[in-house]
C-alpha positions, 0 to 999 in steps of 0.5 A, a space after each residue: 272705162 272710156 267710151 269708144 271713139 267714133 272713127 272720123 272719115 278722113 279715110 282710114 284710122 291712123 296707125 298707132 305710131 301717128 297718134 302722137 302727131 295727131 294729138 299735137 296737131 288737133 289743138 291747131 286744127 280746133 283753132 283753125 276751125 274756129 277761124 274757118 267756121 264763119 266762112 263755112 256758115 256764110 257759104 252755107 247761108 249763101 247757098 241756101 238763099 239760091 236753092 229755089 233757083 238752082 234746084 228742081 227738088 231738094 230734101 234735107 234729112 238730119 241724121 242722129 248718127 253719121 252715115 258713111 255710105 248711101 245707096 239707092 235700092 229698087 223702085 217700089 211704086 210709081 205715082 203721078 207726082 212722086 215715086 217710092 224707092 228704097 234707100 240704104 244707109 248706115 248709122 255709125 254710132 259711138 257705142 251707146 247703141 249698136 251700129 246699124 244698116 238702115 233700109 228706108 223708104 224714100 218719096 222721090 218727087 218728080 221733076 217740075 212738081 216741087 214749088 220753089 218756096 217748098 224746097 227752100 223751107 227746110 230746117 237743118 235739125 229736122 228729118 225730112 217727111 220724104 225719108 222714112 225708116 223701114 227696117 233696121 239690121 244690127 250690123 256687126 261693126 260700123 258700116 264703111 261701105 254699102 253696095 247693091 247687086 245690080 241684078 237684084 238690088 235687095 241683095 247688098 254687100 257691106 264692109 266693116 273693120 274686118 277681113 270679111 265681106 258681109 252679104 245681106 238679103 235686106 227684104 228677108 232679114 228680120 227688122 231689129 230694134 237697135 238697143 244696147 246689148 242687142 245681138 247682131 243680125 246674122 249675114 245671109 252670106 260671108 265672103 272670106 279670103 282677105 288676110 287683113 281688114 278690108 274697109 272701103 274697097 267694094 264693088 258689084 259687077 253690073 252683069 253677073 253676081 260677082 263681088 270685088 273687094 280690096 283691103 289692108 292686105 294689099 290684095 284685090 279679091 274676087 268672089 261669085 255669089 253664084 258659087 253659094 247659090 249653086 251649092 245650096 240650090 238643092 238644099 232643103 234649108 234654102 227657103 223662099 220668103 214672100 214677095 219679089 221672088 223669095 230669098 236666094 240664100 239659106 236663112 241664117 236664123 234671126 239675131 237671137 239664134 246663137 246656134 245658127 252660123 252664116 254660110 261662107 264662100 271663098 274667093 275665085 281669085 286673089 290679085 296681088 300688085 299693090 304695095 299699100 292698102 287698096 282703097 277702091 275697086 270697080 268692074 269694067 261695065 262691059 266685061 266680067 273679066 276686067 276690073 281696076 283698083 286704086 290704093 295708098 301706093 298712088 297706083 291705078 291697076 287694071 286687072 284681067 282674069 284671063 291673064 292671071 293674078 298679076 296686073 294687066 296694066 299698072 300706072 305707078 303714079 296716077 296721082 301725087 298722093 293716096 288714091 281714094 276712089 275710082 269709077 269706070 264709065 258705063 257709057 264708054 269703057 275706055 274712060 276711068 276716073 280717079 280721086 285722090 288726097 291731092 284734091 284732084 280728080 283725073 280721067 284716064 283713057 285705058 288705050 293710053 296706059 302703056 304696059 311699062 307703067 306710064 300713064 298720062 291722064 286725059 285731064 286733071 279736074 282741079 276744083 276741090 280744096 281737100 281730099 276727094 273721097 268719092 267719084 261717080 259717072 252719071 248714068 244719064 249722060 256719058 260725059 258727066 260725073 260727080 266728085 265729093 270731098 272733105 271740103 264739103 262740096 259735091 261737084 258736077 263736071 262735064 268733060 265735054 265742056 273742057 276747052 269750050 270757048 265761052 262767048 259771053 263773060 261768065 259771073 265766075 271766070 275763075 271756075 275750073 274747066 268742066 265744072 258746071 254745078 256745085 252742090 254746097 248744101 253740106 257743111 262738112 266732108 261729103 263721104 258718099 253720094 249715089 246717082 239715081 239710075 231710076 230717076 234721072 239727074 237725082 242724087 243722094 249724098 251724105 256728110 259727117 257733120 260731127 266736126 263742124 256742126 257738132 251734129 251727127 250727119 246730113 242726108 240730102 236728096 236733090 236734083 238740079 234745075 234742068 235749065 242748068 244742063 239742057 242745051 242752051 238754045 232749048 233753054 233760051 227758047 223756053 225762057 222766051 215764052 215767059 219773057 212777057 210774063 216777067 216784064 208784066 210782073 216787073 211793071 206792077 212792082 
């Protein structure tokens, strides 16, 4: 019996009729990688030499298995030099041990605390002392996507290769030992309603306990966790666990209790309008009735529950290829970002999306050389966002910089408009990243390194130097203070 094949995050598994073509091209790809490999290493070596200049803090954590998703959880403790915070990850294994949802404790070093020589001295093969595994949940299938509930970030939703969305109270769940043959942990709640696998498209509402999902059945499905809480509020089986207010769910028993079944909740609405797999969904930050979705049909669709289950606005050709990701600006609910297999990120203004399906993006951001997998607006500045892609880069953009005249020549005149920082610390596709809402300008990112380095994955937590994003006059004033010191040091050498 052959061992199970680990799914690589190109996006989704290829249909069976494409496998022959894939096998024929795999030999060519391997040859191309051999040629490409030195440039990957060269670029990485160059990036590493610049770490002390570019970053205020960076932690590199080698993963045994790739993680397809990473999310910040609640802050646990504030201290003088660093804060402690939960971090949610996954482990996508080859079947020799179970797939898991990992809850880690992370020490987030505060700004201007880490010494330059400290952040530059890391070993790619080592695990960071700043990241420690706290709890393991044995997940029924690999974890494709993790999303935390904003109103209570100990509650997370996960997508796997199934039609169901799984809901976990990570604090109440028992810690499990992930060994071969171990039974799966039991979700605290299962959301049902998809007719086919829902693998990637998953979102939580910023203001209400609502969950949104999209899948291969071409539908977008909406649930309310409140529907289960209301139904179980008077049930004596609902237990309170110690710390942080107790569990809001009935306990489903631990992983060894085969008699216990996880409770389930059906949808509040099913929305039809896509003609292919729905790849990502997101809520409007200012409205619980509005959300949007993107899919492999190249469409961006805006939905409004008040006008029924058909699209409110449908942009037929938002990109020139499959759309992989979407995010709605939390500071300006007119602006929506999309990322695509056409290597670009596009920004749409919903006031310019006509009901006849015509929509012109406000701007196209073209700086990636491979499919864009994730886009996310910054919680710290309304015009800033990040995008990560299969080219191994995580780009940070500022749309306010688009069209600005540069008074003095820059060292990189060919830099795409709006791009002001490029995180090149990953050596393979950056499958997910998440801005830290509790710690300004701090990002966690994960890459699947199986193809390039033969390793598992890499997790990096990083914060660019504030000299990069602060107003130029402010930075120059600060640097002026050190001018005499630099001159004095230079004269001694």
